[in-house]
C-alpha positions in Angstrom: 32.6 -66.6 16.5 34.6 -64.9 13.7 36.4 -61.6 14.0 33.6 -59.8 12.2 30.9 -58.0 14.2 27.6 -59.8 14.8 24.6 -59.2 12.6 23.4 -56.3 14.7 26.8 -54.5 15.0 28.9 -52.2 12.9 31.7 -53.3 10.8 35.1 -52.1 11.7 36.8 -49.7 9.4 40.0 -50.9 7.8 42.3 -48.4 9.5 40.9 -49.4 13.0 43.2 -52.4 12.9 46.3 -50.2 12.8 47.8 -48.2 15.6 46.9 -44.5 15.7 50.5 -43.4 14.9 50.6 -45.7 11.9 47.4 -44.7 10.2 48.8 -41.9 8.1 51.5 -43.5 6.2 53.0 -42.1 3.1 55.1 -39.3 2.1 54.9 -35.9 3.9 53.0 -33.3 2.0 55.2 -30.6 0.5 53.9 -27.3 1.9 55.8 -25.4 -0.8 54.1 -27.1 -3.7 52.1 -24.9 -6.1 48.9 -26.7 -5.2 49.3 -26.1 -1.5 50.3 -22.5 -2.0 47.2 -22.0 -4.2 44.9 -23.5 -1.5 46.5 -21.4 1.2 45.7 -18.3 -0.8 42.1 -19.5 -1.3 41.9 -20.0 2.5 43.1 -16.5 3.2 40.7 -15.0 0.7 37.7 -16.9 2.1 38.7 -16.0 5.7 39.0 -12.3 4.8 35.7 -12.4 3.0 34.0 -14.1 5.9 35.4 -11.5 8.4 34.2 -8.6 6.2 30.8 -10.2 6.0 30.6 -10.4 9.8 31.7 -6.7 10.2 29.0 -5.6 7.7 26.4 -7.6 9.6 27.4 -5.8 12.8 27.2 -2.4 11.1 23.8 -3.2 9.6 22.5 -4.0 13.1 23.8 -0.7 14.4 22.2 1.1 11.5 18.9 -0.7 12.2 18.9 0.2 15.9 19.8 3.9 15.4 17.2 4.2 12.6 14.5 2.7 14.9 15.4 5.2 17.6 15.0 8.0 15.1 11.5 6.7 14.1 10.5 6.5 17.8 11.7 10.0 18.2 9.7 11.2 15.2 6.5 9.7 16.7 6.7 12.1 19.5 6.1 14.9 17.1 2.3 14.5 17.3 2.2 15.5 21.0 5.4 17.7 21.3 4.9 21.4 21.5 8.1 22.2 19.6 8.2 20.4 16.3 11.4 22.0 15.0 13.4 20.7 18.0 12.4 17.1 17.4 13.2 17.5 13.7 16.6 18.9 14.5 17.3 16.1 17.0 16.2 13.5 14.4 18.6 15.0 11.8 21.5 14.6 14.3 20.6 11.0 14.8 20.4 10.4 11.0 23.8 12.0 10.7 25.1 9.4 13.1 23.4 6.6 11.0 25.1 8.0 7.9 28.5 7.7 9.6 27.8 4.0 10.0 26.8 3.8 6.3 30.2 5.5 5.6 31.9 2.6 7.3 29.9 0.2 5.2 31.0 2.1 2.0 34.6 1.9 3.1 34.3 -1.9 3.8 32.8 -2.4 0.3 35.5 -0.4 -1.5 36.7 -2.5 -4.4 34.1 -5.2 -3.7 31.0 -6.3 -5.5 28.2 -4.9 -3.4 25.8 -7.7 -4.5 28.0 -10.3 -2.9 27.5 -8.6 0.5 24.0 -7.2 -0.1 22.3 -9.7 2.2 24.4 -8.5 5.1 23.4 -4.9 4.9 19.9 -4.9 3.3 18.1 -4.9 6.7 19.9 -1.8 7.8 19.4 0.0 4.5 15.7 -0.7 4.6 15.4 0.7 8.1 17.4 3.8 7.1 15.1 4.4 4.1 12.1 4.1 6.4 13.5 6.6 8.9 14.5 9.1 6.2 11.3 8.9 4.3 9.3 9.2 7.6 11.2 12.4 8.4 10.7 13.7 4.9 7.0 13.1 5.0 6.6 15.0 8.3 8.4 17.9 6.8 6.9 18.0 3.3 4.0 15.6 3.3 5.6 13.9 0.2 7.7 10.8 -0.6 11.4 11.2 -0.8 12.9 9.8 -4.0 15.7 7.2 -4.2 18.0 9.7 -5.9 17.6 12.1 -3.0 18.5 9.3 -0.6 21.6 8.3 -2.6 22.8 11.9 -2.8 22.9 11.9 1.0 25.1 8.9 1.0 28.0 10.5 -0.8 30.9 11.3 1.6 34.2 13.1 1.3 36.9 12.0 3.7 40.5 12.6 4.3 43.2 9.9 4.1 42.5 9.0 7.7 39.0 8.1 6.9 37.3 10.9 8.8 34.6 12.8 7.0 35.4 16.3 6.0 32.2 18.4 6.2 33.8 21.9 6.3 36.8 22.0 3.9 39.3 24.8 4.6 42.6 26.0 3.2 44.5 23.5 5.4 42.7 20.6 3.8 43.6 21.6 0.3 47.0 20.0 0.6 45.5 16.8 1.9 44.2 14.2 -0.4 40.4 13.8 -0.2 38.6 10.5 -0.9 35.0 10.2 -2.0 32.9 7.3 -0.8 29.4 6.4 -1.8 26.8 3.7 -1.2 23.8 3.4 -3.4 20.5 2.1 -2.0 19.1 -0.5 -4.4 15.6 -0.2 -5.8 14.5 -3.3 -3.8 15.8 -1.8 -0.5 14.0 1.5 -1.4 10.7 -0.2 -2.1 10.8 -2.4 1.1 11.7 0.7 3.2 8.7 2.6 1.7 6.5 -0.4 2.4 7.5 -0.3 6.0 6.9 3.4 6.1 3.2 2.8 5.7 3.0 1.1 9.0 4.7 4.1 10.8 2.2 6.4 9.1 -0.6 4.4 10.3 0.7 4.7 13.9 1.2 8.4 13.5 -2.5 8.6 12.3 -3.6 6.8 15.6 -1.5 9.2 17.7 -2.7 12.3 15.9 -6.4 11.2 16.4 -5.7 10.7 20.1 -4.4 14.2 20.3 -7.3 15.7 18.6 -5.6 16.3 15.2 -8.3 15.7 12.6 -6.4 16.9 9.5 -3.4 14.5 9.6 -5.5 11.2 9.1 -6.9 12.5 5.9 -3.5 13.6 4.6 -2.0 10.2 5.5 -4.9 8.4 3.9 -4.5 10.3 0.6 -0.7 9.6 0.6 -1.2 5.9 1.4 -3.6 5.5 -1.5 -1.0 6.9 -3.9 1.7 4.6 -2.4 -0.7 1.6 -2.7 -1.5 2.4 -6.3 2.2 2.5 -7.1 2.8 -0.9 -5.5 -0.2 -2.3 -7.3 1.4 -1.5 -10.6 4.4 -3.6 -9.6 2.1 -6.5 -8.5 3.6 -10.0 -8.8 6.2 -8.9 -11.3 8.5 -7.4 -8.7 10.7 -9.2 -6.1 9.0 -11.7 -3.7 9.6 -9.4 -0.7 7.8 -6.5 -2.3 4.7 -8.5 -3.2 4.7 -10.0 0.3 4.6 -6.6 1.9 1.8 -5.4 -0.3 -0.7 -7.2 2.0 0.6 -5.4 5.0 0.4 -2.1 3.1 -3.2 -2.8 2.3 -4.0 -3.5 6.0 -2.4 -0.1 7.0 -4.5 1.7 4.4 -7.7 0.0 5.5 -7.1 1.1 9.1 -6.4 4.7 8.2 -9.4 4.9 5.9 -11.5 3.4 8.7 -10.2 6.2 11.0 -11.1 8.8 8.4 -14.6 7.3 8.0 -15.1 7.4 11.8 -14.0 11.1 11.9 -16.1 12.1 8.9 -19.3 10.3 10.0 -19.1 10.4 13.8 -16.6 13.1 14.4 -19.1 15.7 15.3 -20.8 13.6 17.9 -17.8 12.1 19.6 -15.5 14.2 21.9 -12.0 14.6 20.6 -10.4 12.8 23.6 -12.5 9.7 22.8 -11.8 9.5 19.1 -8.7 7.4 19.7 -10.6 4.8 21.7 -13.3 4.5 19.0 -10.6 4.1 16.4 -8.7 1.4 18.3 -12.0 -0.6 18.7 -12.6 -0.4 14.9 -9.0 -1.5 14.2 -9.4 -4.5 16.5 -12.6 -5.5 14.6 -10.8 -5.3 11.3 -8.0 -7.5 12.6 -10.5 -10.1 13.8 -12.4 -10.1 10.5 -9.1 -10.5 8.6 -8.1 -13.3 10.9 -11.4 -15.2 10.4 -11.3 -14.8 6.6 
């Protein structure tokens, strides 16, 4: 039998016939050559960019978690006796979220935001959802993107700490301004997620005997849905994808308003939530069948 492998085997590579210490023959690579120095600088740049991306992902997770906690806190407002206390506590939590966003702005200093946008988009969407939810509870209106971006302008000292109360001692210190702008896509996706929270608030308010809130939420959701309908399929894919979820939330709220208007007088207030939950399950089953 020849030295070659059989018909069912693998052929040996050429360098397998040489000892391990003799495989790499040739001249040593000159580490001080311009080509090697250039590739070392490329390696350092890519490593630094990767490390920054990972730090931004971690900050985005922290922003998402704290924003969700703020939303959960705001849902207690339908049953809490002191509304102002919850709003004050939610503002404190949102200030903590903005401190995380300040760290994101510092990380993105001198960088192209769009190169790292994928790392922070989830956190920004959740922050927009929390801020817009709080703003709706206060004013029954939608916060604009410009108002959100105005809240994301920070003034810090050289040490990176935010300076909220400037005094005469800080005049000698050099102040630095940081800012991070929420993109239109992040704003639209955050508002789309807001509709789900408003639907949950509608359910909670009905359970507590609040009959006015569902009609206010229904009117607001119609306006939001009309605005998204103008965008249609011309906008980003994520926006058109969430349009279906928005439509579902609007249908559930309108169904609650229908039950309150038609059968509200004959059903006790403490049973309205049960009737509404049964109607919601029926809608979900019909949509699943269709």
